[in-house]
C-alpha positions, 0 to 999 in steps of 0.5 A: 303306622310309625311308632319310632321315637321321632314320630312320637316327638312329632306327635308330642309337638303337634299336641303341645301347640294346641295347649294354652300357654300356661299349660305349655309351661307347666308341661315343659317344666314336667318334661324337664324334671322327668327327661332333663333340660335337653329334652325340654329345650328340644321340645320347646324349640320344635314346638315354637317352630311348629307354632310359627310355621302354622301361623305363617301358613295361616296368614299366607292362605288368608292373604291369598284368598283375599281375607286379609284385613290389612289395608 
């Protein structure tokens, strides 16, 4: 099992996008205080990209399966 810093970051990003938006904001403020602005911005950027990718994939699979509600 991987235990390097890159893997830790990937896990943190996956966990972060499972939280409600207010909790995400609180967590990122805490990260900024503890690890600095650069770390918080990296986490914010990567979490946003992961969230967008997850939702793009979800919409695409719905459209492929014919489950889209769009007319």
